[in-house]
C-alpha angles and dihedrals in degrees: 000000000000118000123205125211119229121203110209114228121193120230088254092054093047090049092051092048090051091047091051092051091050092049090049091052092049092049091050092049091051091049090051092051091049092051090048090054092050091046093053091049091048093048089053091052094247114148116227121204121223089249093055092042091051092048091051093047094048094051115104098172103115094200092053092045091051091050091049091049092053091046093048088072093063112021122110096219141012090245089056088052092060095037095052097047106028 
């Protein structure tokens, strides 16, 4: 008969593990949105400076990222992307 070990986790520990997973998912989603914005701009032949790229990658506001992604399809420059939506 195989026995399994069970590591007891307090409610606090379980809550913190769940919180960490949720934060990790949110961070991954924001990173994906940022990369999508940069990909759209690149596909359209729009150059993106390191400053603009860094600002986009550091943003974790999902509403702003979604607005930037929609705007990336029509803006003339990466600076205009941030100016119009910021």
